[in-house]
C-alpha positions in Angstrom: -51.7 81.5 64.3 -49.2 78.7 63.9 -49.4 76.8 60.6 -48.7 73.1 60.8 -46.5 71.6 58.1 -48.2 69.5 55.4 -47.6 65.8 56.3 -48.8 64.5 52.9 -46.7 63.5 49.8 -45.8 65.9 47.1 -46.5 65.0 43.5 -42.8 64.5 43.0 -42.5 62.1 46.0 -45.6 60.2 44.8 -44.1 59.9 41.3 -40.8 58.6 42.7 -42.7 56.1 44.9 -44.8 54.8 42.0 -41.7 54.5 39.8 -39.9 52.5 42.5 -42.9 50.3 43.0 -43.2 49.6 39.2 -39.5 48.8 39.1 -39.7 46.4 41.9 -42.8 44.7 40.4 -41.2 44.5 37.0 -38.0 42.9 38.4 -40.1 40.5 40.5 -42.2 39.4 37.5 -39.1 39.0 35.3 -37.5 36.8 37.9 -40.7 34.8 38.4 -41.0 34.3 34.6 -37.4 33.1 34.4 -37.9 30.8 37.3 -41.1 29.4 35.8 -39.4 28.9 32.4 -36.5 27.1 34.0 -38.9 24.9 35.8 -40.6 24.0 32.5 -37.2 23.1 31.0 -36.4 20.9 33.9 -39.8 19.3 33.9 -39.6 18.5 30.2 -36.1 17.0 30.7 -37.6 14.7 33.4 -40.5 13.7 31.0 -38.0 12.9 28.3 -36.0 10.6 30.7 -39.3 8.9 31.7 -40.2 8.5 28.1 -36.9 6.8 27.3 -37.5 4.4 30.2 -40.9 3.6 28.8 -39.3 2.8 25.4 -36.8 0.5 27.1 -39.6 -1.1 29.1 -41.5 -1.8 25.9 -38.4 -3.6 24.5 -38.1 -5.6 27.7 -41.7 -6.8 27.5 -42.3 -7.4 23.8 -41.0 -10.5 21.8 -40.8 -10.8 18.1 -43.1 -13.2 16.4 -40.2 -15.0 14.8 -37.6 -16.1 17.4 -38.8 -14.0 20.3 -36.1 -11.3 20.2 -37.1 -7.9 21.6 -38.0 -4.9 19.5 -38.7 -1.1 20.0 -42.1 0.6 19.6 -43.1 2.3 16.4 -44.0 6.0 16.3 -47.6 7.3 16.2 -47.9 8.8 12.7 -48.3 12.6 12.6 -51.5 14.2 11.2 -52.1 13.5 7.5 -49.5 10.7 7.3 -50.4 7.5 5.4 -50.9 4.5 7.7 -51.6 0.8 7.0 -55.1 -0.8 7.4 -56.5 -0.6 11.0 -54.2 2.2 12.1 -55.1 5.8 12.8 -52.6 8.7 12.6 -52.1 11.0 15.6 -54.1 8.9 18.1 -51.3 8.0 20.5 -51.1 4.4 19.4 -48.0 3.1 17.6 -48.6 2.6 13.8 -47.3 -0.8 12.7 -48.1 -2.8 9.6 -49.8 -5.9 10.9 -48.5 -8.2 8.1 -44.9 -7.1 7.8 -44.3 -6.1 11.4 -42.6 -2.9 10.2 -43.5 0.6 11.3 -45.7 2.7 9.0 -43.3 5.6 9.6 -40.0 5.8 11.3 -40.7 9.3 12.8 -43.7 10.8 14.4 -45.2 11.3 17.8 -44.0 9.3 20.8 -46.9 6.7 21.0 -48.0 7.8 24.5 -51.1 5.5 24.6 -49.2 2.4 23.6 -46.5 3.2 26.2 -49.0 4.3 28.9 -47.1 7.5 29.3 -48.4 10.2 31.6 -48.1 13.2 31.1 -48.3 12.7 27.3 -46.6 15.9 26.3 -43.8 18.3 27.2 -44.3 21.2 29.7 -45.7 23.4 26.9 -48.4 20.9 26.0 -46.8 19.8 22.8 -46.4 16.2 21.8 -42.9 14.6 22.2 -41.3 13.6 18.9 -39.9 10.1 18.3 -37.8 8.4 15.7 -36.7 4.8 15.6 -34.4 2.8 13.4 -36.2 0.3 11.2 -34.0 -2.7 12.1 -34.7 -2.2 15.8 -38.4 -1.9 15.5 -39.6 -4.7 13.3 -42.0 -7.0 15.2 -41.5 -10.0 12.9 -37.7 -10.0 13.1 -36.7 -8.4 16.4 -33.2 -7.0 17.0 -29.7 -8.6 17.3 -26.6 -7.6 19.2 -24.9 -6.9 15.8 -27.4 -4.2 14.8 -26.6 -0.5 14.6 -29.1 2.3 14.4 -29.2 4.9 11.6 -29.8 8.0 13.6 -27.1 10.6 14.3 -26.9 13.5 16.7 -24.8 16.6 15.9 -24.1 19.9 17.6 -25.0 21.9 14.5 -27.0 21.3 11.3 -24.2 22.5 9.1 -20.7 21.2 9.6 -21.5 20.1 13.1 -19.5 17.8 15.3 -20.8 14.3 16.1 -22.3 13.8 19.5 -23.7 10.3 19.0 -23.8 8.1 15.8 -25.9 5.2 14.7 -28.3 5.3 17.7 -31.5 3.2 17.6 -34.0 5.8 18.8 -34.4 9.5 19.7 -37.0 11.5 21.6 -37.2 15.2 21.7 -39.3 18.2 22.8 -39.5 21.2 20.4 -39.2 23.5 23.4 -41.1 26.6 24.4 -41.6 27.8 20.8 -43.0 24.4 19.9 -42.0 24.9 16.2 -43.1 21.9 14.1 -44.5 20.0 17.1 -48.0 18.6 17.3 -49.9 20.8 19.8 -52.6 19.9 22.3 -55.3 20.3 19.6 -53.6 17.6 17.6 -52.5 20.0 14.9 -48.9 20.8 13.6 -47.3 24.0 14.7 -45.5 26.2 12.1 -42.1 25.0 10.9 -39.0 26.7 12.3 -36.8 29.1 10.4 -33.4 28.4 12.0 -31.3 25.7 10.5 -30.7 23.8 13.8 -34.3 23.5 14.7 -35.2 22.7 11.2 -32.9 19.7 11.3 -35.1 18.3 14.1 -38.2 18.8 12.0 -37.3 17.6 8.5 -37.9 13.9 8.9 -34.3 12.8 8.3 -31.9 10.8 10.4 -29.7 13.7 11.5 -30.7 15.7 14.6 -29.2 18.6 16.4 -28.6 18.9 20.2 -27.0 21.9 22.0 -27.7 24.5 24.6 -30.4 27.0 24.0 -29.4 29.9 21.8 -31.1 33.3 20.8 -32.4 34.2 17.3 -29.2 35.9 16.3 -27.0 32.9 17.0 -25.5 30.7 14.3 -28.1 28.2 13.2 -30.9 30.5 14.6 -33.0 30.3 17.7 -32.8 26.9 19.4 -34.7 25.6 22.4 -35.2 21.9 21.5 -34.4 19.3 24.1 -33.1 16.0 22.7 -32.5 12.7 24.3 -31.5 9.4 22.7 -31.2 5.7 23.4 -27.8 4.3 22.5 -27.4 0.7 21.4 -25.0 0.1 24.2 -27.5 1.2 26.9 -30.3 -0.8 25.2 -28.2 -4.0 24.7 -26.9 -3.8 28.3 -30.4 -3.7 29.7 -31.7 -6.5 27.4 -28.7 -8.8 28.2 -29.0 -8.2 31.9 -32.7 -9.1 31.6 -31.9 -12.3 29.7 -33.7 -11.0 26.5 -30.5 -11.1 24.4 -28.6 -12.7 22.8 
């Protein structure tokens, strides 16, 4: 009697096939994850650009109570911050002292409700951070062409080179790790450990901007995205619109 050869897979062949399938799936998922992450980075960059345009639009459409000069919006105070009468921290509205015209705080959330900004967060559902110079944001005084901001952008927290100095306002995303950002539940995330990300969270006038870096890099892990409004760009738009001098 003639014995037909077995047409099935051996255990070794099945193991090899499963290994190759797992390898292909793993590679595909890794590529998909990287592509999705890059899309989040690009989406957040676009949102920061839109936010800067909204801040500019605010200046173009608001006149100081004194001589009608323009001014920039105030931040929305972060949770737990002290605000003046009638204001509520962390509600998306700018927090401004009704009597003095000054901001309750120079740094906090970008006031997304005041600006009518949609979406109101970065691609990781964390609030955008915003700081503004006091002499550019007082509603009673407005700004002048001679003004300079007090915010600086460096490429490292310690001994860094200057990228931009004396800017009126800055907007940033705390990136995928969201360290120190206000999350979608309205609560602050943990503070970062790396010096460069900490510089963007310590409520001072110096900020850091550079390409993303891993945990072992000098200055620690860094995935913040930073954008700023220079006085030159601001004044140019306001002069062209006839709002200054």
